[in-house]
C-alpha positions in Angstrom: -41.3 -38.4 -4.9 -39.0 -37.1 -2.2 -40.8 -39.4 0.3 -40.2 -42.4 -1.9 -36.6 -41.6 -2.3 -36.1 -41.3 1.5 -37.9 -44.6 2.1 -35.6 -46.3 -0.5 -32.5 -44.9 1.2 -33.7 -46.1 4.6 -34.5 -49.6 3.4 -31.2 -49.9 1.6 -29.3 -48.8 4.8 -31.1 -51.4 6.9 -30.2 -54.2 4.4 -26.5 -53.1 4.4 -26.5 -53.1 8.2 -28.0 -56.5 8.4 -25.5 -58.0 6.0 -22.6 -56.4 7.9 -23.5 -58.2 11.1 -21.1 -61.0 12.0 -21.7 -63.6 14.7 -20.2 -66.6 16.3 -21.3 -69.4 18.7 -20.3 -67.3 21.7 -23.1 -64.8 20.8 -25.7 -67.4 21.6 -24.0 -69.2 24.5 -25.9 -69.4 27.8 -24.3 -70.8 30.8 -25.7 -71.1 34.3 -24.0 -68.9 36.9 -21.2 -70.5 38.8 -23.2 -70.3 42.1 -26.5 -71.5 40.5 -28.5 -73.8 42.7 -31.9 -75.3 42.4 -34.5 -74.1 44.8 -37.6 -76.2 44.8 -40.8 -74.3 45.0 -42.8 -77.3 46.3 -42.2 -80.7 47.9 -43.7 -82.6 45.0 -40.9 -84.8 43.6 -42.9 -86.3 40.7 -41.4 -86.0 37.3 -41.8 -82.6 35.6 -42.6 -82.6 31.9 -41.7 -80.0 29.3 -42.7 -80.0 25.6 -40.3 -78.1 23.3 -42.0 -77.7 19.9 -40.5 -76.5 16.6 -42.2 -73.5 15.1 -39.5 -72.8 12.5 -40.6 -71.8 9.0 -40.0 -75.3 7.6 -42.9 -76.5 9.7 -45.1 -75.0 7.0 -44.0 -77.7 4.6 -46.5 -80.4 3.7 -46.7 -83.7 5.4 -49.4 -85.6 3.5 -52.4 -83.4 3.0 -51.6 -81.0 5.8 -48.6 -78.9 6.9 -46.2 -80.3 9.4 -47.5 -77.7 11.8 -51.1 -78.6 11.4 -50.2 -82.3 11.9 -48.3 -81.4 15.1 -51.1 -79.2 16.5 -53.8 -81.8 15.8 -51.7 -84.5 17.4 -50.8 -82.4 20.4 -54.5 -81.7 21.0 -55.3 -85.4 21.2 -52.2 -86.2 23.4 -52.8 -83.3 25.8 -56.2 -84.6 26.6 -54.7 -87.8 27.8 -52.2 -86.3 30.2 -53.5 -86.5 33.9 -54.4 -83.2 35.5 -51.9 -83.9 38.4 -49.0 -84.0 35.9 -46.8 -80.9 36.0 -46.3 -79.9 32.4 -45.1 -76.9 30.5 -44.5 -75.7 26.9 -41.5 -74.0 25.3 -41.4 -73.1 21.6 -38.8 -71.9 19.2 -38.8 -70.3 15.7 -42.1 -68.6 16.5 -40.6 -65.2 15.6 -37.9 -63.7 13.4 -35.2 -61.2 14.2 -33.5 -58.4 12.5 -30.1 -60.0 13.2 -29.0 -63.7 13.3 -28.5 -63.4 17.1 -32.1 -62.4 17.6 -33.3 -65.3 15.4 -31.1 -67.7 17.3 -32.5 -66.7 20.6 -36.2 -66.8 19.4 -37.3 -69.3 22.1 -39.9 -68.7 24.7 -41.4 -70.6 27.7 -45.0 -69.7 26.8 -46.6 -71.9 29.4 -44.6 -72.5 32.6 -44.6 -76.0 34.2 -47.6 -76.6 36.4 -50.4 -79.0 37.1 -53.7 -79.0 35.2 -52.1 -77.2 32.4 -53.0 -79.1 29.2 -55.8 -76.8 28.1 -53.7 -73.7 28.5 -50.8 -75.3 26.5 -53.0 -76.1 23.6 -54.5 -72.7 23.6 -51.1 -71.2 23.4 -50.0 -73.5 20.7 -52.9 -72.6 18.5 -52.1 -68.9 18.6 -48.5 -69.2 17.3 -47.1 -69.0 13.7 -44.1 -70.9 12.3 -41.9 -68.2 10.8 -38.3 -68.4 12.1 -35.1 -70.4 12.5 -34.2 -73.5 14.6 -32.4 -72.6 17.8 -32.5 -76.0 19.4 -29.4 -75.6 21.6 -30.4 -72.3 23.0 -33.9 -73.8 23.8 -32.3 -76.7 25.6 -30.1 -74.4 27.7 -33.1 -72.3 28.7 -35.0 -75.4 29.6 -32.2 -76.9 31.7 -31.1 -73.8 33.6 -34.3 -71.7 33.7 -37.6 -73.6 33.0 -36.7 -76.5 35.4 -34.7 -74.2 37.8 -37.3 -74.2 40.5 -37.9 -77.9 40.6 -36.2 -80.9 42.2 -36.6 -84.5 41.0 -36.7 -86.0 37.6 -37.3 -83.8 34.5 -38.5 -85.0 31.2 -38.3 -83.1 27.9 -40.1 -84.1 24.8 -38.6 -82.3 21.8 -40.5 -82.2 18.5 -38.4 -80.9 15.6 -38.5 -81.2 11.8 -34.8 -80.4 11.4 -31.5 -79.9 13.1 -29.8 -76.8 14.6 -29.2 -74.0 12.1 -27.6 -71.6 14.4 -23.9 -71.8 15.2 -24.2 -74.3 18.0 -24.4 -78.0 18.5 -27.2 -79.5 20.7 -25.3 -82.7 20.9 -22.1 -81.1 22.3 -24.2 -79.1 24.8 -26.0 -82.1 26.1 -22.8 -84.1 26.4 -21.3 -81.4 28.6 -24.5 -80.9 30.6 -24.8 -84.6 31.5 -21.3 -84.6 33.0 -22.9 -82.8 35.9 -26.6 -83.7 35.7 -28.5 -86.9 35.9 -32.0 -85.5 36.4 -32.9 -84.8 32.8 -34.2 -87.2 30.2 -34.9 -86.0 26.6 -37.1 -87.9 24.2 -36.7 -86.5 20.6 -39.3 -86.9 17.8 -37.8 -86.1 14.4 -40.8 -85.1 12.3 -40.1 -86.0 8.7 -36.4 -85.2 9.0 -34.7 -86.2 5.7 -31.2 -84.9 6.4 -28.8 -87.5 7.9 -26.7 -85.0 9.8 -29.7 -83.4 11.4 -31.1 -86.8 12.2 -27.9 -87.8 13.9 -27.7 -84.5 15.8 -31.2 -85.1 17.2 -30.6 -88.7 18.0 -27.5 -87.8 20.0 -29.6 -85.4 22.2 -31.9 -88.2 23.1 -29.4 -91.1 23.6 -26.9 -89.1 25.7 -29.7 -88.5 28.2 -30.9 -92.1 28.1 -34.0 -90.9 26.3 -35.7 -92.3 23.2 -35.4 -91.1 19.6 -38.3 -91.5 17.2 -38.6 -91.0 13.5 -42.1 -89.9 12.7 -43.0 -89.5 9.0 -46.8 -89.6 9.4 -49.4 -88.2 11.7 -50.0 -91.7 13.1 -46.3 -92.2 13.8 -46.1 -88.8 15.6 -49.1 -89.7 17.8 -47.7 -93.1 18.6 -44.3 -91.6 19.4 -45.8 -89.2 21.9 -47.9 -91.9 23.4 -44.9 -94.1 23.9 -42.8 -91.3 25.3 -45.6 -90.5 27.8 -46.4 -94.2 28.5 -49.9 -93.7 27.2 -51.9 -96.4 25.4 -50.5 -96.9 21.9 -52.7 -97.3 18.8 -50.3 -97.5 15.9 -46.8 -99.0 15.8 -44.2 -96.3 15.1 -40.5 -96.3 14.6 -38.4 -96.0 17.8 -34.6 -96.2 18.0 -33.1 -96.8 21.5 -29.5 -97.4 20.5 
């Protein structure tokens, strides 16, 4: 009985502590150092590709007969097999873990497969081992990609962002990208909105793509998701999808 009482007191204290935490956008901001410079690790100036994939909890919702996550994984498996081995490609995910505080949840973003050649099999292996459980820190993920993941490479950089919703942390990916592109012209972001029904979230994602001269796709089926990825990667298309370029 005494053990049960102590456990109840501990759990209650943790809940009160969690609810007392306050945060603001500044808690999640990441800015490159003032003297930050790119230092290329090789002389290959071909375009570098980075997938950023949503693993937030909402990816467990249904899309047809499968979850959005299962649809995304199945489609990614097919697409990754089409990417040439000489293409330098990497993978970042977000929402793949939860945190005790909002700040931890809003920085739950990881580069789980660094950008390199002949990397498709490793990327799919990593994707298959992750669960969708957390929030949607899109802005933080884009900051990490721009300043860290691509930091060792010169030349053009291409991000393909797959998300089923907009930012739900106290930041704006649209505002960040607008500021970023004032000083950068080496990053293009194609965004695939996977069954996003909210207008504000849709506009938020669309902004991220169009500000970087990228493409924005609405994908509401597995076929449209596959076609969007094929179009973004300039692979052979099988099914006509919905693409918005302006």
